N, C-alpha and C positions, 0 to 999 in steps of 0.2 A: 504493500500500500504506500509506495513512495509519493504518490500525488495527493494523498489525503491531508487536508489542512487541519492543524490543531493549534491550540493556544493563541499566541499573538496574531497569527494569520487570520483568525476568525473574528477578532475583536472589532466591534463597531465603535467603541468609545475608548479614549486613552485611560490607562490605569495609573494609580499612584501607589507607591509602596507604603501602605498603611496597615498596621496590625490592629485588629479589633477582635474581641472575644465573640465566638459564635457558639450558641447552645442549640442542639437539635436532638431529635429522638429517632432512633432506628429500631424498628420493631418495639421491643419493650425496654430498650437500653437508652440511657441519656448520654450524650457526648458533649464535651466542651473542647473546642479547637480554636484556632486563630486564623484570621485572614492573613494572606501574604501581601495582597494588593486588592484594590477595589476600584470600580468605575461606576458610572451611572447604570450600566447594563448588567454588571455581574461582579463576581469576585473569585479569587482562588482561595480555597480553604486547605490549610496544611493539615493532613491527617494520614496516618499509616493504614487506615481502614476506609478508603473511599467507597461511597455508595455506587451502585451500578449506573452506567450511563442511561439516561432517560428517567431516572428516579426523580419524582417531585416530592418535596418535603418542606414543612414549615420550620423556620429557624428564627432564633432571636439574635439580633446583632446589637451588642452593647457599644453605644457611642458615648464618649466621655462628656459631651456637652448636653446630653439628654438625661432626664430623670429615669425614664423607662426605656428598655431596649426596643428597637424596631422589630416588629414581627413581620417577616416576609415569606412569600412562597418562592422557592427556588427549584431549578431543574438542573441536574447534573448533565453537562454537555460534553465533558471529556474527563478522563481519569488517568492518573499516573500513580499506580500502586507501589512502585519501587523507585529506586534511585536516590539522588541527593535530597530532593524535596518532593516526597510523595504527597499526593493530595488530589483535589478535584476542582474542575472549573464549573462554576455555578452561574446560570443565567437567571436574573431576577424576573419574576412574573408578578406584575403589579395587579392589585384587585381593581383599581380604577385610576383615572388621571390625577385625582387628588393625592393618592398615595404616591404615585410616580413623582409628582411635583415636589411633595414634601421630602421624599428620600433623595431625589436628585439635588435638592438644595443643601441637604446635609452632606452629601458626597462632595459637592463643590466646596463647601466650607472646610471639610476635612483636607481636601487637596490643597486649598489655599494655606491652611495652617501648616501642612507638611512641606509643601514645595515653595510656598511664597506666592503672592498674588500675581506677579508678573509671569512666572513660568506656568502657573495654572491657567491664566488667561490665554497664553499661547497654545497650550495643549487643547483647551476647550474650543478655541477658535479654529484650530486645525481640524478638530473633529467635526465642527459644523460645516467647514468648507469642503473637507475631504470625504 
């Protein structure tokens, strides 16, 4: 499968290297892992036990500036069970445009806090143009 696209090649939005706590449930077990990076469209969750591709699951994302974690639906779009950084690529599935707008605003603020407003502006403008 040399022509199969994965990871960065499939991304619609630029990602920032932001680590946030993620809580989710798989069958009857609860897991707490961390994101490696995040964008408006998805995230990479570092885990040694990634869920199967196509799995949809509810997870809670702890954001430092918020009192309550964000609860989002995600879908596993790719998986890397072995190697230096095992984990899974998650695409966010928003319940409505209000939730999308709220969460995208939080992601933009996290990116600005992490990368600085200038670099964040360039990344987000590039995404809009490209």
